[in-house]
Structures are given as C-alpha cells and as structure tokens.
C-alpha positions in Angstrom: 38.9 56.6 66.8 35.9 54.3 66.9 36.1 51.7 69.7 33.6 49.2 71.3 34.1 51.0 74.7 33.2 54.3 73.2 30.2 53.0 71.2 28.8 51.2 74.3 28.7 54.6 76.1 27.4 56.5 73.1 24.0 57.3 71.6 23.2 58.5 68.1 23.3 62.0 69.6 27.0 61.4 70.6 27.8 60.0 67.1 26.3 63.0 65.5 28.3 65.3 67.7 31.5 63.5 66.8 30.7 63.7 63.1 29.9 67.4 63.5 33.3 67.9 65.2 35.0 65.9 62.6 36.5 63.3 64.9 34.7 60.5 63.0 32.9 60.1 59.7 30.1 57.9 58.5 32.7 56.2 56.2 34.8 55.3 59.3 31.8 54.1 61.2 30.8 51.8 58.3 34.4 50.5 58.1 34.4 49.8 61.8 31.1 47.8 61.5 32.4 45.9 58.5 35.5 45.0 60.5 33.3 43.8 63.4 31.2 41.7 61.0 34.2 40.2 59.2 35.7 39.2 62.6 32.7 38.0 64.6 29.8 37.2 62.3 31.1 33.7 61.5 30.6 33.0 65.2 27.1 34.4 65.5 25.7 34.2 61.9 23.5 37.3 62.4 24.3 39.2 59.2 23.0 37.5 56.0 24.0 39.9 53.3 25.9 43.1 52.9 25.0 46.2 50.8 27.8 46.4 48.2 27.2 50.2 48.0 27.4 50.9 51.7 30.8 52.6 51.7 29.9 54.7 48.6 26.7 55.9 50.3 28.6 56.8 53.5 31.2 58.8 51.5 28.4 60.7 49.7 26.6 61.5 53.0 29.9 62.7 54.5 30.4 65.1 51.6 26.8 66.2 51.8 27.2 66.9 55.6 30.3 69.0 54.8 28.5 71.0 52.1 25.0 71.6 53.6 24.8 69.9 57.0 23.0 66.7 58.2 19.5 65.8 57.0 18.4 64.4 60.4 19.8 62.7 63.5 20.2 59.6 61.4 22.5 61.2 58.8 25.4 58.8 58.2 24.2 56.3 60.8 24.7 52.6 59.7 21.5 50.5 60.0 20.8 46.8 59.3 17.4 45.5 58.1 15.7 42.2 58.8 15.6 40.0 55.7 11.8 40.4 55.2 12.0 44.1 54.5 12.2 45.1 50.8 15.0 47.1 49.4 15.0 48.1 45.7 18.7 47.8 45.4 21.2 45.0 44.9 20.2 43.1 48.1 17.8 40.2 48.2 14.7 39.9 50.4 13.9 36.3 51.3 12.4 36.0 54.8 15.1 33.4 55.3 13.6 31.0 52.7 16.0 29.3 50.3 13.2 29.5 47.7 13.5 33.3 47.7 17.3 33.4 47.9 17.4 35.0 44.5 14.4 37.2 45.0 14.6 41.0 45.0 12.1 43.5 46.3 10.3 45.6 43.6 11.2 48.8 45.4 12.2 50.1 48.9 9.7 49.4 51.5 8.0 52.6 52.7 10.1 52.6 56.0 13.3 52.1 54.0 12.5 55.2 51.9 12.1 57.1 55.1 15.4 55.9 56.4 17.2 56.8 53.2 15.6 60.3 53.1 16.8 60.8 56.7 20.4 59.9 55.6 20.7 56.5 57.2 23.2 54.1 55.6 21.6 50.7 55.0 24.6 48.4 55.3 23.0 45.0 55.0 20.3 42.4 55.8 20.1 40.3 59.0 19.3 36.6 59.2 16.0 35.6 60.9 13.8 32.7 61.8 12.4 31.6 58.4 9.0 33.1 57.4 9.2 35.1 60.6 8.7 32.0 62.7 5.5 31.0 61.0 6.6 27.9 59.2 6.8 25.1 61.8 5.9 24.4 65.4 9.3 22.8 65.9 11.6 25.3 64.2 14.2 26.8 66.6 14.4 30.6 67.0 16.9 32.0 64.5 17.0 29.2 62.0 16.5 29.8 58.2 17.1 27.5 55.3 18.8 30.4 53.5 21.0 31.6 56.3 21.4 28.8 58.8 21.2 29.3 62.6 21.7 32.6 64.3 23.5 32.1 67.7 23.1 34.2 70.9 26.4 36.1 71.4 26.0 35.8 75.1 26.2 32.0 74.9 26.6 30.7 71.4 25.3 27.1 71.3 23.8 27.3 74.8 21.4 30.2 75.0 18.2 30.8 72.9 18.8 33.8 70.6 15.1 34.6 70.4 12.9 35.0 67.4 12.1 35.9 64.8 14.2 39.2 64.5 17.1 37.1 65.8 19.8 38.4 63.6 18.7 42.0 64.0 19.1 41.8 67.8 22.2 39.7 67.9 23.9 42.1 65.4 23.1 45.2 67.4 24.4 43.5 70.6 27.7 42.8 68.8 28.1 46.2 67.3 27.6 45.1 63.7 25.6 48.4 63.2 24.4 51.3 65.3 20.8 50.0 65.1 18.6 47.5 63.2 15.0 47.2 62.1 13.1 44.1 63.2 9.5 43.1 62.7 6.9 41.6 65.0 3.6 39.8 64.8 3.8 38.4 68.4 7.0 38.8 70.3 9.4 38.8 67.4 11.0 42.1 68.4 10.5 41.9 72.1 11.8 38.3 72.5 15.2 38.6 70.7 15.8 42.1 72.1 15.3 40.8 75.6 17.5 37.8 74.8 20.4 39.9 73.5 20.5 42.7 76.1 19.1 45.3 73.6 16.2 47.7 73.5 13.3 46.8 71.2 10.2 48.8 70.4 7.1 47.0 69.1 5.0 50.0 68.0 1.2 50.3 67.8 0.0 48.6 64.6 -0.4 51.5 62.2 2.4 53.7 63.5 4.9 52.3 61.1 3.9 51.3 57.5 3.9 47.6 56.7 4.2 48.3 52.9 7.0 46.3 51.3 7.4 43.8 54.2 6.9 40.1 53.8 3.8 39.6 56.0 2.3 37.1 58.4 -0.8 39.0 59.7 -2.4 42.2 58.5 -3.9 42.5 62.0 -0.8 42.2 64.0 2.3 42.9 61.9 4.6 45.9 62.5 8.2 46.9 62.2 10.2 48.6 64.9 13.7 49.5 66.1 16.3 47.4 67.9 19.1 49.4 69.5 21.5 49.4 72.5 19.8 52.2 74.3 16.4 53.9 74.6 17.6 57.2 73.2 18.5 55.5 69.9 15.2 53.6 69.8 13.3 56.8 70.3 15.2 58.6 67.5 14.7 55.7 65.1 11.0 55.4 65.9 10.5 59.0 65.0 12.0 58.5 61.6 10.0 55.2 60.9 6.6 56.6 62.0 4.4 58.2 59.4 1.3 57.9 57.3 1.4 55.8 54.1 -1.4 55.9 51.6 -0.6 52.3 50.6 -1.1 51.1 54.2 -4.6 51.9 55.6 -3.5 51.0 59.1 -1.4 54.2 59.2 -4.1 56.6 58.4 -5.5 56.9 61.9 -2.0 57.2 63.5 -1.0 60.5 65.2 1.3 62.8 63.4 4.3 62.1 65.6 7.8 62.5 64.2 10.0 63.1 67.2 10.1 61.0 70.3 13.2 62.6 71.8 11.2 65.0 74.0 10.1 62.0 76.0 13.6 61.0 77.1 13.2 62.3 80.6 12.2 61.0 84.0 8.4 61.3 84.6 6.9 62.3 87.9 6.7 58.8 89.2 4.3 59.6 92.0 1.6 59.8 89.3 2.6 56.6 87.5 0.5 53.5 88.0 1.8 50.2 86.7 0.2 46.8 86.6 1.7 43.3 86.9 -0.1 40.2 85.7 1.1 37.2 87.8 -1.1 34.5 86.5 0.6 32.6 83.7 3.3 35.1 82.7 5.2 35.3 86.0 4.7 31.6 86.6 6.3 30.7 83.2 9.6 32.4 84.0 12.6 30.6 85.3 13.2 31.3 89.0 16.2 33.5 88.2 14.1 35.5 85.7 11.5 35.9 88.4 14.2 37.2 90.7 15.4 39.7 88.0 11.8 40.8 87.5 11.2 41.3 91.2 14.4 43.4 91.3 13.0 45.6 88.5 9.6 46.0 90.2 11.4 47.0 93.5 13.5 49.6 91.6 10.4 51.1 90.0 8.6 51.2 93.4 11.6 52.8 95.1 11.6 55.4 92.3 8.0 56.3 93.3 5.8 54.1 91.0 2.6 52.6 92.2 2.5 48.9 91.3 -0.7 46.8 91.4 -0.9 43.0 90.8 -3.7 41.5 88.8 -4.6 37.8 88.4 -5.3 38.0 84.6 -6.0 40.5 81.8 -9.2 38.8 80.7 -11.2 35.6 81.7 -10.2 32.6 79.6 -6.9 34.3 79.0 -5.1 31.0 78.0 -7.8 30.0 75.6 -7.7 33.4 73.9 -3.9 33.3 73.6 -3.9 29.8 72.1 -6.3 30.9 69.3 -4.0 31.6 66.2 -6.7 31.4 63.6 -6.2 35.0 62.6 -2.6 34.3 61.7 -3.4 31.1 59.8 -6.0 32.8 57.6 -4.2 36.1 57.1 -0.9 34.6 56.2 -2.1 33.0 53.0 -3.9 36.2 51.9 -0.9 38.3 52.8 1.9 36.2 51.3 0.1 35.6 48.0 -0.5 39.3 47.6 3.2 40.1 48.5 4.6 37.6 46.0 2.2 38.9 43.3 3.0 42.6 43.8 6.2 43.3 45.7 9.0 41.2 44.1 11.0 41.5 40.9 10.9 37.7 40.5 9.8 36.6 37.1 8.7 33.3 38.6 5.2 33.5 39.8 5.0 32.2 43.4 2.3 31.7 46.0 1.9 29.8 49.2 1.1 26.6 47.3 4.3 26.7 45.4 6.2 27.4 48.6 4.8 24.3 50.2 5.6 22.3 47.1 9.2 23.6 47.0 9.8 22.8 50.6 8.5 19.2 50.1 11.2 18.7 47.5 14.0 20.4 49.4 15.7 18.7 52.3 17.3 21.8 53.8 14.0 23.7 53.7 12.2 20.8 55.4 14.8 20.4 58.2 12.1 21.3 60.8 9.0 20.7 58.7 6.3 23.1 57.6 3.3 22.4 59.8 2.1 26.0 60.0 2.5 26.6 56.3 0.4 23.4 55.6 -2.3 24.6 57.9 -2.3 28.1 56.4 -2.4 26.6 52.9 -5.7 24.9 53.7 -7.4 28.2 53.9 -9.0 30.0 51.0 -6.9 33.1 51.0 -10.1 35.2 50.8 -10.6 35.8 54.5 -14.3 34.8 54.2 -14.3 31.8 56.5 -16.5 32.0 59.6 -13.7 30.7 61.8 -11.5 33.6 60.7 -14.1 36.3 61.1 -15.2 35.0 64.5 -11.6 34.8 65.8 -10.8 38.3 64.4 -13.8 39.8 66.1 -13.1 37.9 69.3 -9.6 39.3 69.4 -10.9 42.8 69.1 -13.6 42.2 71.8 -11.7 40.1 74.3 -8.0 41.1 73.9 -8.7 44.8 73.2 -12.0 46.1 74.4 -12.8 43.8 77.4 -9.2 43.0 78.1 -6.5 45.6 77.9 -8.7 48.6 77.4 -10.8 47.7 80.4 -7.7 47.1 82.5 -6.1 50.4 81.6 -9.3 52.4 81.9 -10.8 50.8 85.0 -7.6 50.7 87.0 -6.1 53.9 85.7 -2.9 52.2 84.6 -0.2 53.9 82.6 1.4 50.6 81.6 1.7 46.9 82.3 5.1 45.5 83.2 6.1 42.0 81.9 9.3 40.0 81.9 10.9 39.7 78.5 8.3 38.7 75.9 6.1 36.8 78.4 2.7 38.4 78.0 3.2 39.6 74.4 0.3 37.7 72.9 -2.8 39.8 74.0 -1.1 43.2 73.3 -0.2 41.7 69.9 -3.8 40.7 69.2 -4.9 44.2 70.3 -2.2 45.9 68.2 -0.8 47.7 71.2 2.8 48.9 71.8 5.5 47.6 74.0 9.1 48.5 74.7 11.7 46.1 76.3 14.8 47.3 78.1 17.8 45.3 79.4 16.9 44.1 82.9 19.9 42.0 84.0 21.3 38.5 83.5 20.8 35.1 84.9 23.7 33.1 86.4 24.4 31.4 83.1 24.8 34.8 81.4 21.4 34.9 79.7 20.1 38.5 79.2 16.7 39.3 80.6 14.5 42.2 79.5 11.8 44.3 81.3 8.9 45.1 79.0 6.4 48.0 79.3 3.1 47.7 77.5 0.6 50.5 77.1 -2.6 51.3 75.3 -2.9 52.4 71.6 -0.3 55.0 70.6 1.1 55.3 74.1 4.7 55.2 72.8 5.6 58.6 74.4 4.7 57.3 77.9 6.4 54.0 77.3 9.6 55.7 76.2 9.6 57.9 79.3 9.2 54.8 81.5 11.8 52.7 79.6 14.3 55.6 79.6 14.0 56.1 83.3 14.3 52.4 84.1 17.4 52.3 81.9 19.0 55.2 83.6 18.1 53.8 87.1 19.6 50.4 86.4 22.0 50.5 83.5 21.9 46.7 82.9 23.1 46.7 79.3 26.5 44.9 78.8 28.3 44.0 75.6 28.7 40.2 75.0 32.2 38.8 75.7 32.0 37.2 72.3 33.0 40.4 70.6 36.1 40.9 72.7 37.6 37.4 72.8 40.0 36.2 70.1 38.4 34.4 67.3 39.7 30.9 66.7 41.2 30.1 63.3 
C-alpha cells in the first residue's frame, strides 16, 4: 500500500524494487498522486492541468514491465512538468499566461521525448510564475494569470513559495508526483526547491536540451529536476541529459547518462569549499544565517576545508544588476518559439502579448514592466548594449570570476544559502544543486546550495548526497496530513 510515510523514506530505486516485487504498480502510484492532488491541490494551487491519459499510460507500462521488464529506472514513475515545457498531447503549454491558455505545443519537447522513452508517466503540468518571472518587477513568486497564486505548503499565505518553478517544487513537497521538471534562468529551480524543502538541480547550460521550452534567455535557460532526495535528482538528471541537434548548446556537453555512481561519500579531506560572505550572506535573515553556519560546521566536521572570500569578482553588485542579456534575448526567443513551437493558428509575438495584457485586467494585475522593456528591443540581437553585456558576462562572471576563483583557489565548489548567489553562476551557465538545510522558527524551509564549474554535476551530486545523508533535514509539510476544510 502506498502511504506518505513510505514515500518520504523511499527513492525511485525503492519504488522500482516494489514494482519488481509486485507490491505496487505504476497505476496504483498514479492513483495515489491523483488522490493527493484532489485532496490538497485546492489549498496549494500547484498543479495546473492533468494529463487525461495518465492512468492509461501507467496501465500500459505495467503490462510492458510484466512482459519484457522495465525500460529504465524511470519506468512507471509519475512526473509533473512545468507549464512552459511543450507536450504534443492533450495538455496545454502556456507559461502561465491567460493569452496562451488554449495553446498547445507542436510536439513533445526534446526532454519530454526522453522521459517518455524512459517509461516515465507524465501526469500533468504545474503552475508557475507567469512568463517564468520575466513579466513584471512587482509580480509575486508563483502568480500567473492563467493559474492564480501558488502557495507554499509549509505556510500557505505566509511564506514565499519561491519562483518561477513554484508549482513544480510545491507539488513535489506535497507528494503530488514522485518528481517534477522545472526550468531556470536565474534561481528559478534553486529558489523554489529551497523554499519547499526539496532538492533541485540547475544543470550546466547545454547539459539538457532547451528545445520545446518557452524561453527567456538563450544564454542562461536550462531545465532540471526537482525531487525529494538527491538520489531521485541524480536518476532524473541522467535521463534528461543528452545531445540534441536542434539545440547547439548541447553539442559540447559530455556524454553522461548515469549519475547514480556519484551517490557516495567523497573523501572529504581532499574537498575544498568556498563561501562568499559579501552580499550573499548579509542578505540572509539572521535565522537563515544560523542554518547556513550549522551547515558549514557539519561540512567541516566531516572533513571539508572551507575558505571564506569577500567576493567572486570586483564590481560584483554592478555585474549582477545588469540584466540586458535577458531583455534582449527574451524578445528574440519568445518570437521564435511562438512562430515555430505551437499548434496555435493565431500568429502571436511579444508585441501581441503586450497588447493583449493591456486589454486584460487579470493579466495586468501586477503590470508588465519587463515585457515592455523587452519589447523595445529589435529582436535581432544586434544592439551594442546587448553584445557588450553578453561579452561582459562571459569575461567577468565566467573567465575572471568563477573560473578564476575555482582555478586559483583550487575549489571543488562554492556553498551558498538557498538561491542567494545564483546570479553569477547563471550568467556563466554553471551548475548548482540545492538540498534541504533546515527550517527557520516560522517553519520556512531553507536550502544549502553547492555550485561548481562547467559540467561538474558529478562532484556536486557527491557533495549534495553526503550533506543530505549527514543532516537529513527534509520534512513533509503538515499541510498534506491535516484535514482539509470543506
């Protein structure tokens, strides 16, 4: 019998063993998650749309398992997708915009094809911050005009749910699926994963194909797993990773399809970690600083060497506040997506989005300041301001910043609290993984994030797995065990 207590202690490996032994089926797992969603989603608003074929798919995969065995470790495992990831089925893809509430993807995104080939059951789409939080400076995390407000299950109405993969993280925290897929441009996996006591991996840009995903930035966008434990995140990342001829960023990625060999404790005596105090540490709430200090102490007691640094690069704040690259790349990316990746007969572009929002009160609830700025660009990426900012990101954030710090100091990773410090790694396209790191006194989850150089996911998974096993901070929200009011 599937229960919350059992699932909290289980990984995908345990689920596969149970299905092998015949004590559960994929069909029963999907039914359990549907029951969870029907009972608690009205309180959290994390799931936006269900796949009408999910139970049929699960039944078919159960039969296939019986006849010829599982396709992979994801065979029969229920997965939710963020609502900016295309599926070529009966589910919509809208990025949370009411304008696209009747829009369908032309085909499965490349990563969705990989999930289906691996035997995953795509059970639905999750709510998100509209346009992946690139619509307005004042929009709260988790709000979309199509889906409304996602709430944090650890404190509905009082705690920030994180953005923009808000629904993906909240859903996993509440056992609405075994795992979910989020997307990140800057903090949009790390922030909600940290805020919902889950594990999130923001891969190196190029490890996972971006084809079929509603974009913000061709320089920084990536998709990645959100799970309840590091083991599941590593399994899922191995399925998602792979070269795609339609996404040039993937062509230089290593041929890595299995991250489970890195689920072990490294020899910590050789591990060197860096902590950046200036800005990132100071921005944390005192209780978050306390949680962070506990984490650093635990890592040191395990044998890690930890060094503190004032900053990653001179003029760090100025570099972080330059979002020209996102402004210019958004228009080019969204116009190309709407022209090529949807089944909509209505021809849309950023200009029509802005016009629609101006005429729609619900869409304009928090304004569209970022869309207006982006719409002033040419969409051709020829502007000097864009090119200078793009080259500056490469030089300052990557070459003179993170690369210099990792190489000159011999660091294996940098440790941040939550998504504090996500911006420069995002500009460099470098990977991060966040792991539950405890709770503040008001019940707010707090994550510990490890960031490494390009394609250092194996090392980050080792570090995250070891920290998880040392501390075991993950807890299910009380929301999913309390009676729901009528």
